[in-house]
C-alpha atoms as a printed R data frame, in Angstrom:
    type eleno elety resid chain resno       x      y       z
1   ATOM     1    CA   MET     A     1  -0.033  0.078   0.007
2   ATOM     2    CA   ARG     A     2   1.292  3.419  -0.864
3   ATOM     3    CA   ARG     A     3   2.079  5.989   1.787
4   ATOM     4    CA   GLY     A     4  -1.042  8.118   2.476
5   ATOM     5    CA   HIS     A     5  -3.556  5.621   1.198
6   ATOM     6    CA   GLY     A     6  -3.920  3.825   4.560
7   ATOM     7    CA   ARG     A     7  -5.854  6.792   5.955
8   ATOM     8    CA   CYS     A     8  -8.139  6.943   2.871
9   ATOM     9    CA   LEU     A     9  -8.891  3.256   3.256
10  ATOM    10    CA   GLN     A    10  -9.429  3.468   6.929
11  ATOM    11    CA   ALA     A    11 -11.781  6.412   6.445
12  ATOM    12    CA   ALA     A    12 -13.740  4.704   3.801
13  ATOM    13    CA   LEU     A    13 -14.089  1.620   6.039
14  ATOM    14    CA   THR     A    14 -15.191  3.790   8.935
15  ATOM    15    CA   LEU     A    15 -17.666  5.678   6.853
16  ATOM    16    CA   HIS     A    16 -19.052  2.481   5.277
17  ATOM    17    CA   MET     A    17 -21.614  1.883   8.086
18  ATOM    18    CA   THR     A    18 -22.827  5.510   8.169
19  ATOM    19    CA   PHE     A    19 -23.390  5.735   4.419
20  ATOM    20    CA   ASN     A    20 -25.097  2.332   4.087
21  ATOM    21    CA   GLN     A    21 -27.789  3.462   6.425
22  ATOM    22    CA   ILE     A    22 -29.389  5.200   3.385
23  ATOM    23    CA   ASN     A    23 -32.577  3.355   2.262
24  ATOM    24    CA   HIS     A    24 -32.082  4.194  -1.315
25  ATOM    25    CA   LEU     A    25 -29.291  4.978  -3.797
26  ATOM    26    CA   MET     A    26 -28.129  8.659  -3.391
27  ATOM    27    CA   ASN     A    27 -26.886 10.330  -6.423
28  ATOM    28    CA   ILE     A    28 -24.514 13.219  -6.161
29  ATOM    29    CA   LEU     A    29 -23.906 15.613  -9.112
30  ATOM    30    CA   PHE     A    30 -20.705 17.540  -9.116
31  ATOM    31    CA   LEU     A    31 -21.347 20.468 -11.427
32  ATOM    32    CA   CYS     A    32 -18.957 22.921 -13.004
33  ATOM    33    CA   THR     A    33 -18.844 24.846 -16.301
34  ATOM    34    CA   GLY     A    34 -16.295 22.850 -18.317
35  ATOM    35    CA   ASN     A    35 -16.575 19.336 -16.583
36  ATOM    36    CA   SER     A    36 -12.887 18.721 -17.271
37  ATOM    37    CA   CYS     A    37 -11.109 19.135 -13.999
38  ATOM    38    CA   ARG     A    38 -12.705 20.048 -10.613
39  ATOM    39    CA   SER     A    39 -15.904 18.232 -11.071
40  ATOM    40    CA   VAL     A    40 -14.150 15.122 -12.493
41  ATOM    41    CA   LEU     A    41 -11.691 15.112  -9.465
42  ATOM    42    CA   SER     A    42 -14.655 15.349  -7.180
43  ATOM    43    CA   GLU     A    43 -16.603 12.544  -9.001
44  ATOM    44    CA   GLY     A    44 -13.534 10.184  -8.914
45  ATOM    45    CA   THR     A    45 -12.696 10.919  -5.353
46  ATOM    46    CA   PHE     A    46 -16.274 10.424  -4.131
47  ATOM    47    CA   ASN     A    47 -16.804  7.186  -6.145
48  ATOM    48    CA   HIS     A    48 -13.536  5.855  -4.873
49  ATOM    49    CA   LEU     A    49 -14.544  6.419  -1.231
50  ATOM    50    CA   ALA     A    50 -18.156  5.896  -1.153
51  ATOM    51    CA   PRO     A    51 -19.457  2.583  -0.115
52  ATOM    52    CA   GLU     A    52 -22.262  0.799  -1.893
53  ATOM    53    CA   GLY     A    53 -25.368  3.037  -1.989
54  ATOM    54    CA   GLY     A    54 -23.895  6.215  -3.223
55  ATOM    55    CA   GLN     A    55 -22.768  7.331  -6.538
56  ATOM    56    CA   ALA     A    56 -21.350 10.592  -7.925
57  ATOM    57    CA   ILE     A    57 -21.447 11.925 -11.475
58  ATOM    58    CA   SER     A    58 -20.109 15.051 -12.884
59  ATOM    59    CA   ALA     A    59 -21.225 17.275 -15.639
60  ATOM    60    CA   GLY     A    60 -20.794 20.843 -16.937
61  ATOM    61    CA   SER     A    61 -23.124 23.455 -18.325
62  ATOM    62    CA   GLN     A    62 -20.600 24.041 -21.191
63  ATOM    63    CA   PRO     A    63 -18.457 20.987 -21.329
64  ATOM    64    CA   THR     A    64 -15.009 21.295 -22.883
65  ATOM    65    CA   GLY     A    65 -15.413 17.773 -24.446
66  ATOM    66    CA   THR     A    66 -12.149 16.553 -22.957
67  ATOM    67    CA   LEU     A    67 -10.881 15.713 -19.440
68  ATOM    68    CA   HIS     A    68  -7.839 17.753 -18.253
69  ATOM    69    CA   PRO     A    69  -4.861 15.485 -18.477
70  ATOM    70    CA   ARG     A    70  -3.455 16.472 -15.236
71  ATOM    71    CA   ALA     A    71  -6.700 15.770 -13.455
72  ATOM    72    CA   VAL     A    72  -6.690 12.262 -14.930
73  ATOM    73    CA   ALA     A    73  -3.113 11.743 -14.134
74  ATOM    74    CA   LEU     A    74  -3.623 12.812 -10.399
75  ATOM    75    CA   LEU     A    75  -6.539 10.409  -9.977
76  ATOM    76    CA   HIS     A    76  -4.451  7.616 -11.399
77  ATOM    77    CA   ARG     A    77  -1.571  8.422  -9.045
78  ATOM    78    CA   LYS     A    78  -4.119  8.160  -6.063
79  ATOM    79    CA   GLY     A    79  -5.262  4.720  -7.386
80  ATOM    80    CA   ILE     A    80  -8.602  6.077  -8.567
81  ATOM    81    CA   SER     A    81 -10.021  4.731 -11.832
82  ATOM    82    CA   THR     A    82 -11.269  7.060 -14.425
83  ATOM    83    CA   GLU     A    83 -12.742  4.292 -16.725
84  ATOM    84    CA   GLY     A    84 -15.880  5.583 -18.270
85  ATOM    85    CA   TYR     A    85 -15.322  9.158 -17.430
86  ATOM    86    CA   TYR     A    86 -15.739 11.909 -20.031
87  ATOM    87    CA   SER     A    87 -16.617 15.568 -20.153
88  ATOM    88    CA   LYS     A    88 -20.437 15.684 -20.409
89  ATOM    89    CA   SER     A    89 -23.263 18.116 -20.476
90  ATOM    90    CA   TRP     A    90 -25.766 18.364 -17.570
91  ATOM    91    CA   ASP     A    91 -28.317 17.818 -20.427
92  ATOM    92    CA   ASP     A    92 -27.101 14.261 -20.865
93  ATOM    93    CA   LEU     A    93 -27.343 13.026 -17.176
94  ATOM    94    CA   PRO     A    94 -28.045  9.217 -16.873
95  ATOM    95    CA   VAL     A    95 -29.808  9.748 -13.451
96  ATOM    96    CA   THR     A    96 -31.623 12.503 -11.615
97  ATOM    97    CA   PRO     A    97 -29.377 13.779  -8.722
98  ATOM    98    CA   ASP     A    98 -30.475 13.902  -5.105
99  ATOM    99    CA   ILE     A    99 -27.781 16.540  -4.323
100 ATOM   100    CA   VAL     A   100 -26.031 18.973  -6.662
101 ATOM   101    CA   VAL     A   101 -22.662 20.382  -5.583
102 ATOM   102    CA   THR     A   102 -21.266 23.239  -7.616
103 ATOM   103    CA   VAL     A   103 -17.475 23.386  -7.529
104 ATOM   104    CA   CYS     A   104 -16.851 26.638  -9.457
105 ATOM   105    CA   GLY     A   105 -14.330 29.059  -7.939
106 ATOM   106    CA   SER     A   106 -14.583 32.760  -7.572
107 ATOM   107    CA   ALA     A   107 -10.897 33.772  -8.221
108 ATOM   108    CA   ALA     A   108 -11.387 33.934 -12.065
109 ATOM   109    CA   GLY     A   109 -14.867 35.516 -11.839
110 ATOM   110    CA   GLU     A   110 -16.548 32.393 -12.896
111 ATOM   111    CA   THR     A   111 -20.168 32.117 -13.053
112 ATOM   112    CA   CYS     A   112 -21.501 28.859 -11.553
113 ATOM   113    CA   PRO     A   113 -24.255 27.130 -13.503
114 ATOM   114    CA   ALA     A   114 -27.523 27.058 -11.565
115 ATOM   115    CA   TYR     A   115 -29.201 23.509 -11.631
116 ATOM   116    CA   LEU     A   116 -32.940 23.830 -11.437
117 ATOM   117    CA   GLY     A   117 -35.012 21.108  -9.946
118 ATOM   118    CA   PRO     A   118 -36.146 19.573  -6.676
119 ATOM   119    CA   VAL     A   119 -32.752 18.777  -5.350
120 ATOM   120    CA   LEU     A   120 -30.554 19.830  -2.432
121 ATOM   121    CA   ARG     A   121 -28.050 22.334  -3.742
122 ATOM   122    CA   THR     A   122 -24.756 23.472  -2.187
123 ATOM   123    CA   HIS     A   123 -21.601 25.178  -3.287
124 ATOM   124    CA   TRP     A   124 -18.152 23.793  -2.533
125 ATOM   125    CA   GLY     A   125 -16.081 26.384  -4.447
126 ATOM   126    CA   LEU     A   126 -12.648 25.462  -5.794
127 ATOM   127    CA   ASP     A   127 -10.247 27.486  -7.799
128 ATOM   128    CA   ASP     A   128  -9.461 25.788 -10.960
129 ATOM   129    CA   PRO     A   129  -5.903 24.273 -10.932
130 ATOM   130    CA   GLY     A   130  -6.226 23.844 -14.712
131 ATOM   131    CA   HIS     A   131  -5.875 27.648 -15.038
132 ATOM   132    CA   VAL     A   132  -2.707 27.917 -12.887
133 ATOM   133    CA   VAL     A   133   0.280 29.375 -14.736
134 ATOM   134    CA   GLY     A   134   3.682 28.649 -13.460
135 ATOM   135    CA   THR     A   135   6.287 25.924 -13.213
136 ATOM   136    CA   ASP     A   136   5.276 22.202 -13.407
137 ATOM   137    CA   GLU     A   137   5.957 22.025  -9.642
138 ATOM   138    CA   GLN     A   138   3.556 24.943  -9.117
139 ATOM   139    CA   ILE     A   139   0.931 23.550 -11.289
140 ATOM   140    CA   GLU     A   140   1.161 20.133  -9.624
141 ATOM   141    CA   ALA     A   141   0.926 21.758  -6.292
142 ATOM   142    CA   ALA     A   142  -2.225 23.501  -7.242
143 ATOM   143    CA   PHE     A   143  -3.711 20.185  -8.336
144 ATOM   144    CA   GLU     A   144  -2.675 18.442  -5.182
145 ATOM   145    CA   ARG     A   145  -4.129 21.238  -2.988
146 ATOM   146    CA   THR     A   146  -7.461 21.010  -4.987
147 ATOM   147    CA   TYR     A   147  -7.425 17.161  -4.479
148 ATOM   148    CA   ALA     A   148  -6.757 17.581  -0.695
149 ATOM   149    CA   ILE     A   149  -9.727 19.960  -0.349
150 ATOM   150    CA   ILE     A   150 -11.973 17.553  -2.238
151 ATOM   151    CA   LEU     A   151 -10.831 14.638  -0.218
152 ATOM   152    CA   ALA     A   152 -11.537 16.464   3.092
153 ATOM   153    CA   ARG     A   153 -14.916 17.547   1.958
154 ATOM   154    CA   THR     A   154 -15.842 14.041   0.637
155 ATOM   155    CA   GLN     A   155 -14.667 12.379   3.817
156 ATOM   156    CA   ALA     A   156 -16.824 14.974   5.865
157 ATOM   157    CA   PHE     A   157 -19.910 14.313   3.710
158 ATOM   158    CA   LEU     A   158 -19.590 10.486   4.040
159 ATOM   159    CA   ALA     A   159 -19.221 10.866   7.830
160 ATOM   160    CA   LEU     A   160 -22.648 12.616   8.054
161 ATOM   161    CA   PRO     A   161 -25.596 10.766   9.791
162 ATOM   162    CA   LEU     A   162 -27.273 10.657   6.360
163 ATOM   163    CA   GLU     A   163 -30.464  8.791   7.278
164 ATOM   164    CA   GLU     A   164 -31.065 11.317  10.113
165 ATOM   165    CA   LEU     A   165 -30.417 14.193   7.903
166 ATOM   166    CA   GLN     A   166 -32.673 13.011   5.027
167 ATOM   167    CA   ALA     A   167 -35.495 13.516   7.487
168 ATOM   168    CA   ASP     A   168 -34.470 17.224   8.067
169 ATOM   169    CA   ARG     A   169 -33.896 18.905   4.787
170 ATOM   170    CA   ASN     A   170 -32.868 22.224   6.279
171 ATOM   171    CA   ARG     A   171 -30.337 20.603   8.600
172 ATOM   172    CA   PHE     A   172 -28.955 18.609   5.688
173 ATOM   173    CA   LYS     A   173 -28.577 21.708   3.539
174 ATOM   174    CA   ALA     A   174 -26.775 23.499   6.488
175 ATOM   175    CA   GLU     A   175 -24.347 20.429   6.882
176 ATOM   176    CA   LEU     A   176 -23.652 20.570   3.091
177 ATOM   177    CA   ASP     A   177 -22.970 24.233   3.177
178 ATOM   178    CA   ARG     A   178 -20.609 23.841   6.148
179 ATOM   179    CA   ILE     A   179 -18.707 21.107   4.416
180 ATOM   180    CA   GLY     A   180 -18.178 23.459   1.429
181 ATOM   181    CA   THR     A   181 -16.121 25.848   3.820
182 ATOM   182    CA   LEU     A   182 -13.782 23.007   5.023
183 ATOM   183    CA   LEU     A   183 -10.008 23.191   4.162
184 ATOM   184    CA   PRO     A   184  -7.447 20.476   5.023
């Protein structure tokens, strides 16, 4: 086992019982504009850690049509499969999400897409590491930082008492919004 993955595995096993208390499959949509980097990193991380009963998908309001190669490489380095992942439009979702998490950042003056529909919505803003200009080391550091934030937020989500929160939509929304402020 590679260094650092033991904590991920331990967290996933610890979270397994909490998440499996859900009575139905929960679908999470990570939404951004281009669906090439942050939303794909979020989808991959969530699906890697989530026990049976939860699934993440990602999409964009204006998909680029390609995944960012550094995002794909980072997921592979973390042992996370990207098989079947592609940059897709929110018009082509295979399922209706229960929760929509926008991951657009504010540093570049991005406008986040607004998903309409009877879902819980939250914002977990992330600056786009794909727009970082600098040395390879600086760019890789930006991707690693983004991944660390996504990992912390995903673990916090999976640790929630989901069955209890599903009965209290306002409290669930407040917890989701709180998670969106977490930094590692």
